[in-house]
C-alpha positions, 0 to 999 in steps of 0.5 A: 850046550846052551851056546849051541841051542842059542845059536841054532834057535833061528832054525825054528824061525826058518821052519815056521816061515816054510810052514807059513809060506806053504799055507799062505800067499805073499802079497808084498808086491801088491801092497807096495804098488798100492793094489791092496790095503796093507792092513786088511789086504782088501782090493783098493779098486785102482784103475788098470792104467794106474797099476801099470804106471806104478809097476814101472816105477820103484816108488812105494805106493802102499796105502790104507783103505778108507775103513782102515784109515778111519779105524786107525784114527779112532784107535789113535784117539783112544790110545796114542801109543799105537802110533809106534805099532802103526809106524812099525807096520808101515816100515815093514812093507817099505823099502827101508826094511829091506835095507835093515835086512842087509845091515843086520846081515853085514853086522852078524857076518862081521861079528862071526868073522871077528869071533872066528879070528879071535878063536884062531889066536886063542882068545876066548870071547862071548861073541856067540851071545851077540851074534846069536841075539842079533840072529834071533832078532833078525829072524823075528823081524823077517818072520813078522814081515812074512806073516804081515805080508801074506794072506791065506791061499784061496781054497782050490 
C-alpha cells in the first residue's frame, strides 16, 4: 500500500501546478529575454529595439533590477550561505534547468523499464523506491520553477 501511495504522490504536485497556473501568469519568456527582473518581476525598461534583438537570439538575458541587485549584495554580506540559494534561483530560469528536466525524465524512464524487465523475470526489486523518489524530486523542482516564474494575473 505504501508503494502505491509513494509512487502516486507526484499527482498532488500536478494538481498544485494546475491550480498555480490557473491563478497566475507565466513570465518565463520575459525573464529569459531580460524584459523583467527575475527576482521581483518588475519591468526593466529595455528599449524596443533591444527586445526585438533578444527575441531573435536564443541567449539567456535574464538579469536583476538595480534594487534587487543591491539587496542581494547586502544580504550576501550578512549571510554568505545565501549564494547557493541565489545560484539555484538563477539556474531555475536558465536553459540548464530544461536539460536537467530531460535528464531526470530519462533516468526515471530507464529505472521504470529496468524494474519492469526484472519483474518479467520474476526478480523482486525495490526500484519503485528509487523512481518514486526521483519522481518526487523532479516534480518538486518543476513546481518550484513554475512558482518562481509566474506572477499573479491582473484583475480583470
